[in-house]
C-alpha positions in Angstrom: -14.4 -35.3 -11.3 -13.3 -32.0 -9.8 -10.9 -33.5 -7.3 -10.0 -30.2 -5.6 -13.7 -29.4 -5.0 -14.5 -32.9 -3.9 -11.8 -32.9 -1.4 -12.9 -29.6 0.2 -16.5 -30.6 0.2 -15.6 -33.9 1.9 -13.8 -32.3 4.8 -16.5 -29.6 5.1 -18.9 -32.6 5.7 -16.5 -33.5 8.5 -17.0 -30.1 10.2 -13.9 -28.5 8.8 -13.9 -24.8 7.8 -12.9 -24.3 4.2 -10.0 -21.8 4.1 -9.1 -20.0 0.9 -5.6 -20.5 -0.5 -3.2 -18.0 1.2 -0.9 -15.8 -0.9 2.2 -17.2 -2.5 4.2 -14.6 -0.6 3.6 -15.5 3.0 3.6 -13.2 6.0 6.7 -14.9 7.2 10.2 -13.4 6.9 11.8 -16.9 7.1 10.2 -18.0 3.8 10.7 -16.9 0.3 7.4 -18.4 -0.9 4.5 -20.3 0.6 6.0 -23.8 0.1 3.5 -26.1 2.0 -0.2 -26.3 2.8 0.4 -25.7 6.5 2.3 -22.4 6.1 -0.8 -20.2 6.6 -1.5 -22.1 9.9 2.0 -22.0 11.2 1.3 -19.4 13.8 -1.5 -21.5 15.2 0.6 -24.6 15.4 3.4 -22.7 17.2 1.0 -21.1 19.6 1.8 -17.6 18.5 -1.9 -16.9 17.9 -4.9 -18.5 19.6 -6.6 -21.5 18.1 -9.7 -20.6 16.1 -13.2 -21.2 17.4 -13.5 -24.2 15.0 -10.3 -26.2 15.5 -10.7 -27.9 12.1 -9.7 -26.5 8.7 -9.3 -27.6 5.1 -7.7 -25.9 2.2 -6.1 -26.3 -1.2 -3.0 -24.1 -1.0 -1.0 -22.9 -3.9 2.7 -23.4 -3.3 6.1 -22.6 -4.9 9.3 -24.4 -4.4 11.9 -22.6 -6.5 14.3 -20.9 -4.1 15.8 -21.1 -0.6 15.8 -24.4 1.3 12.9 -26.0 -0.7 14.0 -25.7 -4.3 12.9 -28.2 -6.9 13.7 -26.0 -9.9 16.6 -28.0 -11.3 14.6 -31.2 -11.4 11.6 -29.7 -13.2 11.2 -31.2 -16.6 13.5 -34.1 -15.9 11.1 -36.0 -13.6 7.5 -36.9 -13.7 6.6 -35.2 -10.4 8.7 -32.1 -9.7 7.1 -28.7 -10.1 7.9 -25.1 -9.2 4.2 -24.4 -8.7 1.8 -27.0 -7.2 -1.4 -27.2 -5.2 -1.5 -29.0 -1.8 -4.8 -30.2 -0.5 -4.8 -30.5 3.3 -6.9 -31.0 6.4 -5.9 -29.7 9.8 -6.8 -30.3 13.4 -5.6 -27.7 15.9 -5.7 -29.7 19.1 -9.0 -31.5 18.2 -9.0 -34.9 16.5 -5.8 -36.9 16.2 -4.5 -40.1 14.6 -7.7 -42.3 14.5 -9.9 -39.7 12.8 -7.1 -38.5 10.5 -6.4 -42.0 9.2 -10.1 -42.8 8.9 -10.8 -39.6 6.9 -7.9 -40.2 4.6 -9.0 -43.8 3.9 -12.6 -42.9 3.3 -11.7 -40.1 0.9 -9.2 -42.2 -1.1 -11.3 -45.4 -1.3 -14.9 -44.1 -1.4 -14.7 -40.7 -3.0 -11.7 -41.1 -5.3 -12.5 -44.9 -5.5 -8.9 -45.9 -5.8 -8.5 -49.7 -5.7 -7.5 -51.0 -2.3 -5.1 -53.5 -3.8 -3.1 -50.6 -5.2 -2.6 -48.8 -1.8 0.3 -49.1 0.6 1.0 -47.2 3.9 4.2 -46.3 5.8 4.4 -45.3 9.5 7.3 -44.2 11.7 9.2 -47.2 13.1 8.3 -46.3 16.7 4.6 -45.6 16.0 2.8 -48.7 17.1 -0.4 -46.7 17.6 -0.6 -45.6 13.9 0.1 -49.1 12.7 -2.7 -50.5 14.8 -5.1 -47.9 13.6 -4.2 -48.5 9.9 -4.8 -52.3 10.4 -8.5 -51.5 10.7 -8.4 -50.4 7.0 -5.5 -52.3 5.3 -3.7 -55.5 5.9 -0.5 -55.5 8.0 1.6 -56.8 5.1 0.8 -53.5 3.3 2.2 -51.3 6.1 5.9 -50.5 6.2 7.8 -49.0 9.1 10.5 -46.3 8.2 12.8 -44.2 10.3 13.2 -40.4 10.9 14.5 -39.7 7.5 11.3 -40.7 5.8 8.6 -40.6 8.5 9.3 -37.9 11.0 8.4 -34.2 10.5 9.6 -31.1 12.3 9.1 -27.4 11.7 12.7 -26.6 12.5 15.3 -27.3 15.2 12.7 -26.3 17.7 9.0 -26.2 17.9 6.2 -28.7 17.1 7.2 -32.1 15.5 6.0 -35.6 15.2 5.8 -38.9 13.3 4.3 -39.2 9.8 2.2 -41.7 8.0 2.3 -41.7 4.2 -0.1 -43.3 1.7 1.4 -44.7 -1.6 -0.3 -45.8 -4.8 1.2 -48.6 -6.9 1.4 -47.5 -10.5 2.2 -51.1 -11.6 5.1 -53.3 -12.4 4.1 -53.1 -16.1 5.1 -49.4 -16.1 8.0 -49.4 -13.6 10.2 -52.4 -13.1 13.7 -51.1 -12.1 15.6 -52.2 -9.1 14.4 -49.2 -7.0 10.7 -49.7 -8.0 9.8 -51.2 -4.6 8.2 -49.9 -1.5 10.8 -47.8 0.3 12.8 -47.5 -3.0 13.7 -44.4 -5.1 11.7 -45.5 -8.1 8.4 -44.2 -9.4 6.3 -47.3 -9.2 5.1 -46.6 -5.6 3.9 -43.0 -5.6 3.4 -41.1 -2.4 0.0 -39.3 -2.6 -0.8 -38.3 0.9 1.2 -37.4 4.0 -0.3 -37.3 7.5 1.8 -35.5 10.1 0.9 -36.4 13.7 2.1 -33.3 15.6 2.5 -34.8 19.1 5.8 -33.4 20.4 7.6 -30.1 21.0 11.3 -29.5 21.1 12.1 -26.4 23.2 15.8 -26.1 22.4 18.1 -27.4 19.6 18.9 -31.1 20.3 16.6 -31.1 23.2 14.1 -33.7 24.4 10.8 -34.3 22.5 8.1 -33.3 25.0 4.6 -34.6 24.4 2.1 -31.9 23.6 -1.0 -31.4 25.7 -3.1 -31.1 22.6 -1.6 -33.0 19.7 -2.6 -31.7 16.2 -2.9 -32.9 12.6 -1.3 -31.5 9.5 -1.9 -33.4 6.2 -1.0 -32.8 2.6 -2.2 -34.5 -0.6 -0.7 -33.3 -3.9 -3.4 -32.4 -6.4 -1.3 -32.9 -9.5 -0.4 -36.4 -8.5 -4.0 -37.5 -7.7 -5.3 -35.9 -10.9 -2.7 -37.9 -12.9 -3.7 -41.2 -11.2 -7.4 -40.6 -11.8 -6.7 -39.9 -15.4 -4.6 -43.0 -15.9 -1.3 -41.1 -16.3 2.0 -42.2 -14.9 3.4 -38.6 -15.1 1.8 -35.5 -13.7 2.5 -33.8 -17.1 0.3 -36.2 -18.9 -2.8 -34.9 -17.0 -5.3 -32.3 -18.0 -3.6 -29.8 -15.7 -0.6 -29.6 -18.1 -1.4 -31.2 -21.5 -3.4 -28.2 -22.9 -0.2 -26.1 -22.5 2.0 -28.8 -24.0 -0.4 -29.3 -26.9 -0.4 -25.6 -27.6 3.4 -25.5 -27.6 3.3 -28.4 -30.1 1.0 -26.4 -32.4 3.1 -23.2 -32.1 6.4 -24.9 -32.9 5.1 -27.6 -35.2 6.9 -30.5 -33.4 5.4 -33.5 -31.7 5.8 -33.9 -27.9 7.4 -37.2 -26.9 7.8 -38.0 -23.2 11.3 -39.4 -23.5 12.7 -36.3 -25.2 10.1 -33.7 -24.1 11.8 -32.1 -21.1 11.6 -28.7 -22.7 7.8 -29.0 -23.1 7.4 -29.9 -19.5 9.6 -27.0 -18.3 7.5 -24.6 -20.3 4.1 -26.0 -19.0 5.3 -25.9 -15.4 7.0 -22.5 -15.5 4.1 -20.6 -17.1 2.0 -21.6 -14.0 4.5 -20.1 -11.6 5.0 -16.9 -13.7 1.3 -16.2 -14.1 0.4 -16.8 -10.4 3.3 -14.7 -9.1 2.6 -11.8 -11.5 -1.1 -11.9 -10.7 -0.2 -11.7 -7.0 2.0 -8.6 -7.4 5.5 -10.0 -7.7 7.4 -8.4 -10.6 10.5 -9.2 -12.6 13.6 -7.8 -10.9 17.2 -8.5 -10.1 16.7 -9.4 -6.4 14.6 -11.4 -4.1 11.3 -13.0 -5.3 11.4 -10.9 -8.5 14.7 -12.5 -9.4 13.4 -16.0 -8.8 10.5 -15.1 -11.1 12.9 -13.8 -13.7 15.1 -16.9 -13.7 12.1 -19.2 -13.9 10.8 -17.4 -17.0 14.2 -17.2 -18.6 14.7 -21.0 -17.9 11.5 -21.6 -19.8 12.5 -19.3 -22.7 15.8 -21.1 -23.0 14.0 -24.4 -23.3 11.8 -22.7 -25.9 14.9 -21.6 -27.8 16.0 -25.3 -27.8 12.7 -26.2 -29.4 13.2 -23.6 -32.1 11.4 -20.4 -30.8 13.1 -17.2 -31.7 10.5 -14.7 -30.5 8.2 -14.4 -27.4 5.8 -17.3 -27.1 5.2 -17.9 -23.3 2.7 -15.1 -23.1 0.5 -16.9 -25.6 -0.1 -19.7 -23.0 -1.6 -17.4 -20.4 -5.2 -17.7 -21.6 -4.9 -21.5 -21.8 -3.7 -21.6 -18.2 -6.6 -19.4 -17.1 -9.1 -21.6 -18.8 -7.7 -24.5 -16.7 -7.4 -22.7 -13.3 -9.3 -19.4 -13.6 -12.5 -20.9 -12.2 -10.9 -21.7 -8.8 -8.6 -18.6 -8.8 -10.8 -15.8 -10.0 -8.1 -13.1 -9.6 -6.3 -14.5 -12.6 -8.6 -13.5 -15.5 -8.9 -9.8 -14.6 -5.1 -9.5 -14.7 -4.6 -11.6 -17.8 -3.8 -8.7 -20.2 -1.3 -7.1 -17.8 0.3 -10.4 -17.1 0.7 -11.2 -20.8 2.3 -7.8 -21.5 4.8 -8.3 -18.6 5.7 -11.8 -19.8 6.0 -10.8 -23.5 8.3 -7.8 -22.6 10.5 -10.0 -20.4 10.7 -12.7 -23.1 11.6 -10.1 -25.7 14.4 -8.7 -23.5 15.9 -12.2 -23.0 15.6 -13.2 -26.6 17.8 -10.2 -27.5 20.7 -11.7 -25.6 20.0 -15.5 -25.6 21.6 -16.2 -29.0 24.9 -14.4 -28.0 24.8 -16.2 -24.6 24.4 -19.6 -26.1 27.1 -18.9 -28.7 29.4 -17.9 -25.9 28.4 -21.0 -23.9 29.0 -23.4 -26.8 32.4 -21.8 -27.6 33.5 -22.4 -24.1 32.2 -26.0 -24.2 34.9 -26.6 -26.9 37.6 -25.8 -24.3 35.9 -27.7 -21.4 36.8 -31.2 -20.4 35.3 -31.7 -17.0 34.8 -28.2 -15.4 33.2 -25.2 -17.1 34.9 -21.8 -16.7 33.7 -19.7 -13.8 34.7 -16.5 -15.7 32.5 -17.5 -18.6 29.6 -18.3 -16.3 30.0 -14.9 -14.7 30.1 -13.2 -18.2 26.9 -15.1 -19.1 25.4 -13.8 -15.9 26.7 -10.2 -16.1 26.4 -9.4 -19.8 23.8 -11.9 -21.2 21.4 -12.1 -18.3 21.8 -15.8 -17.7 21.0 -16.7 -14.1 23.6 -19.0 -12.6 21.2 -21.9 -12.2 20.3 -21.6 -16.0 24.0 -22.1 -16.8 24.1 -25.0 -14.3 21.0 -26.4 -15.9 22.7 -26.3 -19.3 25.8 -27.9 -17.9 23.8 -30.7 -16.2 22.5 -31.7 -19.7 26.2 -32.1 -20.7 27.2 -33.9 -17.4 29.7 -31.1 -16.7 30.6 -29.3 -13.5 31.1 -25.6 -12.9 34.0 -23.7 -11.3 31.6 -22.1 -8.8 34.5 -20.9 -6.7 35.7 -18.6 -9.5 32.1 -17.5 -10.2 31.6 -16.6 -6.6 34.9 -14.7 -6.4 33.9 -12.5 -9.4 30.5 -12.0 -7.9 32.1 -10.9 -4.6 34.3 -8.4 -6.5 31.2 -7.0 -8.2 29.4 -6.6 -4.9 32.4 -5.0 -3.3 32.7 -2.5 -6.2 29.0 -1.7 -5.9 29.3 -1.2 -2.1 32.3 1.0 -2.5 30.4 3.2 -4.9 27.5 3.7 -2.4 27.8 6.8 -0.2 24.8 6.3 2.0 24.7 8.2 5.4 25.1 5.9 8.4 27.0 3.2 6.5 29.5 3.0 9.4 26.7 2.3 11.9 26.2 -1.2 13.3 23.8 -2.5 15.8 26.6 -2.9 18.2 27.2 0.8 18.3 23.7 1.4 19.6 23.3 -1.6 21.9 24.2 0.4 25.0 21.8 3.2 24.0 18.9 0.8 23.4 19.4 -1.0 26.7 19.8 2.2 28.6 17.1 4.4 27.1 14.9 2.3 24.8 13.4 3.9 21.7 13.0 7.6 22.0 9.5 9.3 21.6 8.4 10.9 18.4 5.9 13.8 18.9 6.1 15.3 15.4 2.6 14.3 14.4 1.3 17.0 16.7 4.3 19.4 17.2 7.0 21.1 15.1 8.6 22.6 18.2 9.4 20.7 21.4 11.9 20.7 24.2 13.9 17.6 25.0 16.9 16.3 26.8 20.1 15.3 25.0 20.4 11.6 26.0 23.5 10.9 23.9 25.9 12.4 21.4 27.8 10.6 18.7 30.5 11.9 16.4 30.6 11.5 12.6 31.8 7.9 13.0 29.1 7.1 15.5 31.4 6.9 18.4 30.0 8.0 21.8 30.9 11.5 23.0 30.0 13.5 26.1 30.6 16.8 24.3 30.5 18.0 20.7 32.4 21.3 20.2 31.5 24.2 18.0 32.3 23.3 14.3 32.0 19.6 14.8 29.4 17.3 13.1 27.7 14.4 14.6 24.4 12.9 15.8 22.1 13.6 18.8 19.7 11.4 20.6 16.8 13.4 22.2 14.4 11.8 24.7 11.5 13.5 22.9 11.9 14.6 19.3 9.6 16.4 16.8 12.0 15.6 13.9 10.6 12.9 11.6 13.2 10.2 10.8 13.5 9.2 7.1 11.0 6.3 6.5 8.4 5.1 4.1 9.7 7.4 1.4 9.4 10.6 3.4 12.8 12.3 3.8 14.0 13.1 7.3 13.3 16.5 8.9 15.9 19.3 9.2 15.7 22.3 11.5 17.6 23.5 14.6 18.4 22.9 18.2 17.9 26.5 19.2 21.2 28.2 20.1 23.2 25.0 19.7 23.1 23.3 16.4 21.7 23.1 12.9 19.8 19.8 12.2 20.6 18.8 8.6 18.8 15.4 8.5 17.0 12.8 10.7 17.4 9.1 10.4 16.4 6.0 12.3 19.0 3.4 13.4 17.8 0.1 14.9 14.7 1.9 16.4 16.5 5.0 17.6 15.6 8.3 16.0 18.8 10.5 15.6 19.2 14.0 14.3 22.3 14.7 12.3 23.7 18.0 13.5 26.3 20.7 12.7 27.3 22.2 16.1 27.4 26.0 16.5 27.8 26.1 20.3 29.3 23.5 22.5 26.7 20.8 23.2 26.8 18.4 26.2 24.9 15.2 27.2 22.1 16.2 29.6 21.5 19.6 28.1 17.8 20.6 27.6 17.3 22.0 24.1 14.4 23.5 22.2 13.9 21.7 18.9 12.4 23.5 15.9 11.4 21.6 12.7 12.3 23.5 9.5 9.4 25.0 7.5 10.5 22.7 4.6 8.5 20.0 6.5 5.3 21.7 5.2 6.4 21.1 1.6 7.6 17.6 2.3 4.2 16.5 3.7 2.4 18.1 0.7 4.3 15.7 -1.6 3.7 12.8 0.8 0.0 13.3 0.8 -0.1 13.8 -2.9 1.7 10.4 -3.3 -1.1 8.7 -1.5 -3.6 10.2 -3.9 -1.5 9.3 -6.8 -1.2 5.7 -5.6 -4.9 5.3 -5.3 -5.7 6.9 -8.7 -3.1 4.7 -10.5 -5.2 1.7 -9.5 -8.3 3.2 -11.2 -6.5 4.4 -14.3 -4.0 1.6 -15.0 -5.5 -1.4 -13.2 -5.3 -3.2 -9.9 -2.1 -5.0 -10.9 -0.3 -1.9 -9.7 1.9 -2.4 -6.6 4.2 0.1 -5.0 7.9 -0.5 -5.7 9.4 2.5 -3.9 8.8 6.2 -3.3 10.6 9.5 -2.3 8.9 12.6 -0.8 11.1 15.7 -0.5 10.3 19.4 -0.2 10.8 20.0 -3.9 9.4 16.8 -5.6 7.9 13.4 -5.2 8.9 10.2 -7.0 6.7 7.1 -7.1 7.8 3.7 -8.5 5.2 1.1 -9.3 4.7 -2.2 -11.2 3.4 -1.7 -14.7 4.5 -3.5 -17.9 4.7 -0.6 -20.3 5.1 3.2 -20.5 2.1 5.2 -19.3 0.6 7.1 -22.2 0.2 10.8 -22.4 -3.6 10.5 -22.2 -3.3 8.3 -19.1 -0.8 10.8 -17.5 -3.2 13.6 -18.2 -6.1 11.8 -16.6 -4.0 10.9 -13.6 -2.8 14.5 -13.1 -6.4 15.8 -13.5 -7.8 13.4 -11.0 -5.2 14.0 -8.4 -5.9 17.8 -8.7 -9.6 17.1 -8.4 -9.1 15.3 -5.1 -6.9 18.2 -3.9 -9.7 20.7 -4.8 -12.3 18.6 -2.9 -10.5 19.8 0.3 -10.7 16.3 2.0 -9.8 16.3 5.7 -7.1 13.9 6.7 -8.0 11.1 9.1 -5.4 9.1 11.0 -6.0 6.2 13.3 -4.1 3.3 14.9 -5.8 -0.1 14.3 -5.1 -3.7 15.0 -3.5 -5.3 12.0 -6.5 -7.4 11.1 -8.9 -4.5 11.4 -6.6 -2.4 9.3 -6.6 -5.1 6.5 -10.4 -5.3 6.7 -10.6 -1.5 6.2 -9.2 -2.0 2.7 -6.1 0.0 3.4 -3.2 -0.5 1.0 0.0 -1.9 2.4 3.4 -1.9 0.8 4.3 -5.3 -0.7 6.9 -7.1 1.4 6.7 -4.7 4.3 6.4 -6.2 7.8 3.9 -4.7 10.2 3.4 -5.1 13.9 0.2 -5.9 15.8 -1.0 -2.3 15.4 -0.6 0.0 12.4 -1.2 3.6 11.7 -3.8 4.1 8.9 -4.0 7.4 6.9 -7.1 8.1 4.9 -8.5 10.8 2.7 -12.2 9.9 2.7 -13.0 7.7 -0.3 -10.0 8.9 -2.2 -7.2 7.0 -0.4 -6.6 4.7 2.6 -3.1 3.3 3.4 -0.9 1.9 6.1 1.5 4.8 6.8 3.7 6.1 9.6 4.5 9.4 7.9 3.4 13.0 8.5 0.6 14.5 6.3 -1.3 17.6 5.5 -4.5 18.2 7.6 -6.5 18.7 4.4 -5.9 17.9 0.7 -6.5 21.5 -0.1 -3.1 22.3 1.6 -1.3 20.4 -1.2 -2.1 23.3 -3.5 -1.6 21.7 -7.0 0.0 18.6 -8.5 2.0 18.6 -11.8 3.6 15.5 -13.3 7.0 16.4 -14.6 8.3 13.0 -15.9 7.3 9.4 -16.5 10.1 6.8 -17.1 11.1 3.2 -16.8 13.2 2.1 -13.8 13.6 -1.6 -14.6 11.7 -4.4 -16.3 8.0 -4.0 -15.4 8.6 -1.0 -13.1 7.7 2.6 -14.0 8.3 5.9 -12.3 6.3 9.0 -12.0 7.9 12.3 -10.8 5.8 15.3 -9.8 5.8 18.5 -7.9 3.3 20.1 -5.4 2.9 23.3 -3.4 5.7 25.9 -3.8 7.6 23.5 -6.1 4.6 23.3 -8.5 4.5 27.2 -8.6 8.2 27.3 -9.3 7.9 24.7 -12.0 5.0 26.7 -13.6 7.1 29.9 -13.5 10.1 28.2 -15.1 7.9 26.7 -17.9 6.3 30.1 -18.6 9.8 31.7 -18.9 10.9 28.9 -21.1 7.8 29.4 -23.4 8.6 33.1 -23.7 12.2 32.4 -24.6 11.1 29.8 -27.2 8.7 32.3 -28.7 11.5 34.8 -28.9 13.9 32.4 -30.6 11.4 31.4 -33.3 10.4 35.1 -33.7 6.8 34.2 -33.6 4.2 34.6 -30.8 2.5 31.5 -32.3 5.1 29.0 -31.1 3.6 26.0 -32.9 3.7 27.9 -36.3 7.3 28.9 -35.6 8.3 25.3 -34.9 6.5 24.1 -38.0 8.5 26.6 -40.1 11.8 25.4 -38.6 10.8 21.7 -39.2 10.1 22.5 -42.9 13.5 24.1 -43.2 15.2 21.1 -41.6 13.5 18.7 -44.1 14.7 20.9 -47.0 18.3 20.9 -45.7 18.3 17.2 -45.1 17.1 16.6 -48.7 19.8 18.9 -50.0 22.4 17.1 -47.9 21.3 13.7 -49.1 21.6 14.8 -52.7 25.1 16.1 -52.0 26.1 12.8 -50.4 24.6 10.7 -53.2 26.6 12.7 -55.8 29.8 12.2 -53.8 29.5 8.5 -53.5 32.0 6.4 -55.4 31.4 2.9 -56.8 33.5 0.2 -55.3 35.3 -2.4 -57.3 35.1 -6.1 -56.6 37.6 -8.8 -57.4 36.9 -12.5 -57.5 38.7 -15.0 -55.3 37.7 -18.7 -55.6 34.2 -17.8 -56.9 33.6 -15.1 -54.1 33.3 -11.4 -54.9 35.7 -9.6 -52.6 35.6 -5.8 -51.9 38.2 -4.0 -49.7 37.8 -0.3 -50.3 37.6 3.1 -48.7 34.1 4.6 -49.0 34.3 8.4 -48.6 30.6 9.3 -48.1 27.3 7.6 -47.4 26.3 4.9 -45.0 28.8 2.0 -45.2 26.4 -0.4 -43.6 23.8 0.4 -46.3 26.5 -0.1 -48.9 27.4 -3.5 -47.5 23.7 -4.5 -47.7 23.6 -3.2 -51.3 26.7 -5.3 -52.2 25.1 -8.4 -50.7 22.0 -7.9 -52.8 24.2 -7.6 -55.9 26.4 -10.7 -55.4 25.6 -14.3 -54.7 28.8 -14.8 -52.7 30.5 -11.8 -51.0 33.2 -10.8 -48.6 33.3 -7.0 -48.3 35.2 -4.6 -45.9 34.6 -0.8 -46.2 36.5 2.0 -44.5 35.3 5.6 -44.0 37.6 8.3 -42.6 35.9 10.8 -40.2 38.6 13.3 -39.1 41.4 11.3 -37.5 39.1 8.3 -36.9 38.0 5.4 -39.1 34.7 3.6 -39.4 34.9 0.0 -40.5 32.2 -2.4 -41.6 32.5 -6.0 -42.9 29.9 -8.2 -44.5 30.0 -11.9 -45.5 27.5 -13.8 -47.6 27.7 -17.5 -48.4 31.5 -17.6 -48.0 33.9 -19.6 -45.9 34.7 -16.7 -43.6 33.3 -14.8 -40.6 32.9 -11.0 -40.6 33.5 -10.9 -36.8 36.8 -12.7 -37.1 37.9 -10.5 -40.0 37.1 -7.2 -38.3 38.8 -8.3 -35.1 42.0 -8.9 -37.1 42.0 -5.6 -38.8 40.6 -3.1 -36.3 43.7 -3.2 -34.0 45.9 -2.0 -36.9 43.9 1.2 -36.8 44.1 1.5 -33.0 40.5 0.3 -32.4 38.4 -2.7 -31.8 34.9 -4.2 -32.5 33.1 -7.3 -33.5 29.8 -8.8 -34.5 28.0 -11.7 -36.1 29.5 -14.1 -38.7 27.5 -12.2 -41.5 28.1 -8.6 -40.3 30.5 -6.8 -38.0 31.6 -3.2 -37.4 34.4 -1.4 -35.6 36.1 1.9 -35.1 39.7 3.0 -35.3 41.6 5.9 -33.9 44.6 6.1 -36.4 43.6 7.0 -40.0 47.2 7.1 -41.0 47.3 3.3 -40.9 44.5 2.9 -43.4 46.8 1.7 -46.3 48.3 -1.0 -44.1 44.8 -2.0 -42.8 43.5 -2.4 -46.4 46.5 -4.5 -47.4 46.1 -6.8 -44.3 42.3 -7.0 -44.9 42.8 -8.3 -48.4 45.6 -10.7 -47.3 43.4 -12.1 -44.5 40.4 -12.8 -46.7 42.4 -14.2 -49.5 43.9 -16.8 -47.1 40.5 -17.5 -45.6 39.0 -18.3 -49.1 41.9 -20.3 -50.3 
């Protein structure tokens, strides 16, 4: 039985509109993720938008609870029911039917469609809800109805807004499976499993702590967990035993060669849960990062990788589960399969990064455990976070397994110090500005008018002046710097990646930049002639605006073409448009190839040569979305948005200024492609005058290179030089080989010991050579380079650690270093101490082997 489909079909038969699952990232600034089935309908319940024509809806909503107020992350894997990602089936009435129909629908679906046995079902109602109890008694005996208080059976959206009593339906999983003291109705055990919650939204609270006022049109919000119902229908007492999870668990079993057992299989369950979250978030445009939703995604994957490490994995494995998950869920969520390859690449890269540090992190963690009685060091937790990439909750998860606490106060102290250092290093303009500084201006004048779409010159009145520290001033004297608020301004304030305009207030001041503060567009000025509040000035935008907008319009073309060339997993991660260059950051799991860059560059230039007229229009937000316009991920938009389009080449939400025709851009040259962070790439390019300047510089460079190689055929000249280099390297290698000296080993308790100076050659290679020649070995080699000393130590099958050995000796030479138990290296600054270092090295290893 396809329970998801049966549920939706059932409520469609009850005149409900089937609504597709909303995105996991909701259009709601108060939520990190969509964490409940009702979230897409929140604005309807609160009255912010009108009720739909059909006041009945049903959906199966994908949800994530792994951050913020609703966070189940630490419980995942340790319980039978907790998930970071889950599906919530729901039916909703927006002021239409109420308790009687909601209860009847639920009972009909559970007993007639799912065919769950009535003698296994129980119901709870709010202890004040006589009406709900009476309605339930039409379907189930009174002795199977339990009354509970606000903590269990009352729901509210927040301190204010809609609220009401709940009624929950429970399934008895049997005393034969669960017989603990809490396995009773109302207890904390797992015997009685909640499968459906019906919220009767019948009140509204207008102010915190205020009276519950009855709603004129009560509503219904229900939720039934798909994972729980599937497990029940398949005869499983754990969600993880169902067909939604076991294919992934079985695949992990096969990959690692170890059998999954429920009592010891928490790591398998973590992996099976977390791959669902990672795949869905990546497929919907969330990328691995160090902040916000991307950070939550990263810590979820790293938690799974750590559990894989516990099972024995030492290389990426999570990405191999993607196809299995898509086989299970791709039919319902058809956007998963097209993005599978990109998602697998992103996951594999992120796994590989973490595997590089996880061994060191776990070694550091285990070393600190030896010194821990009850509370784990906050300094070590911070070091795990800062240098090994361990999110705090991963460390806490590891400590939970050991029943240990963490010194969170010390961790937070170190985090605060790090943030303070980062903030002190930031030199952004306007850092001193606060909303309080502008409150008076906002109340007095409101937001000033921008006319720069149509004008580059305009007169305006000086409404206010501020000095460099944003303090109000009636006059700014010649030579002073500050900010000016004009009632009407043609200067574009930095926004959406486009840099702020410069120019002049004719006869009074030079405008060096334009920024927006809390809705007010202010020009940053250097005063040439005394300027007073109330003065009428003529504003002139600098001609550099013409070059800025060329780069901005080219960015739109680039954005659209990236989708075609690299795939629709692309999402914007930042941009910058200046007079001399553009920079565009976007999600992509790997470097863009030279062939792809060439295609991208050619296609952008083709769109420029098509001479496409620019079209701008202001649309309602829904109409704008229907137009297919791209919007920036995470950006909040108002009821109306400005849409900029270049025919069929590009259409985007944008408040910036653009060329009137793509031909005005001139040309487009990609100058660099690079990585910004995990899963984020950057393309830099030049247009217009900057493109011509770049071409001129490259031509001059080519001529200089031809002159240097003394050959008009540059490639032939380079080939000749490369051949010469190969010959010289060969000669150098022969010279080094001939200068090498053999090192002598002595035996200490059956172990070959070498402590020697090695004048030439690679000392690391020599250590490897000695390991191959000896069954047991402790070797430390020194090599003098000027007044510095290189040190390498190797240990093979001996009771010593190379890292400890080198940490003891390097300080003698004025240096430091470290490494693994089998190999370590260091550098010293004082070659004169080499005899002493060799003596101490031999002494140390002799004692270690005794």
